[in-house]
C-alpha positions in Angstrom: 12.3 -5.4 -23.6 16.0 -7.0 -23.6 16.5 -4.9 -19.9 14.1 -8.1 -19.1 15.3 -11.0 -20.9 18.8 -9.3 -19.7 18.1 -9.3 -16.1 16.1 -12.7 -16.5 19.7 -14.0 -17.6 21.7 -12.6 -15.3 19.4 -13.9 -12.3 19.6 -17.6 -13.9 23.1 -17.9 -14.5 23.6 -16.2 -10.5 21.0 -19.3 -9.7 23.1 -21.9 -11.7 26.7 -21.0 -10.6 25.2 -21.8 -7.1 23.6 -24.4 -8.1 26.7 -25.6 -10.0 28.6 -25.4 -7.2 26.3 -27.0 -4.8 26.3 -30.0 -6.4 29.9 -30.5 -6.8 30.6 -32.2 -4.4 27.9 -34.7 -5.0 28.4 -35.5 -8.5 32.6 -36.1 -8.1 31.2 -38.3 -5.1 28.7 -40.3 -7.2 30.6 -40.2 -10.1 34.3 -41.3 -10.5 34.4 -40.3 -14.4 33.2 -36.7 -13.6 35.6 -36.7 -10.4 38.6 -37.8 -12.9 37.6 -35.1 -15.6 37.2 -32.2 -12.4 41.0 -33.4 -11.5 42.0 -33.1 -15.1 40.2 -30.3 -15.3 41.9 -28.5 -12.4 44.9 -29.7 -13.5 44.8 -28.0 -17.0 43.9 -24.8 -15.2 45.8 -24.3 -12.6 49.4 -25.9 -13.5 49.4 -26.0 -17.5 47.6 -23.1 -18.3 48.9 -21.2 -15.1 45.5 -19.4 -14.6 45.5 -17.1 -10.8 42.4 -18.7 -9.4 42.3 -21.6 -7.0 41.6 -24.8 -7.1 37.9 -24.8 -5.4 37.1 -22.5 -8.2 38.9 -24.9 -11.0 37.1 -27.8 -9.8 33.4 -26.1 -9.8 33.8 -24.8 -13.7 33.1 -28.7 -14.8 29.4 -28.3 -12.9 28.6 -25.0 -13.7 29.7 -25.2 -17.5 27.6 -28.2 -17.9 24.4 -26.7 -16.0 25.2 -23.0 -18.2 25.3 -24.9 -21.3 21.9 -26.7 -20.9 20.3 -23.2 -20.3 21.4 -22.0 -23.1 20.7 -25.2 -25.3 17.4 -24.4 -23.8 17.3 -21.0 -24.1 18.1 -21.0 -28.2 15.3 -24.0 -28.4 12.8 -21.8 -26.9 13.4 -18.6 -29.2 13.5 -21.5 -32.8 
């Protein structure tokens, strides 16, 4: 039933995106290293790579990427 699995992953990706964007400010406020990492990522994506995205979107890339990586890693461990 690949359509069920695809639906589950789609919903999980949307939830991860929402949770990641909500946690962005909290994580940056608590961990200075994470704030510097988000600022560096924003500068790389917007200034260096000249991607046509807003700075708010670029700041969300790091925490959402981490959460998505954890989700994929957990899924692949479950598949083993």
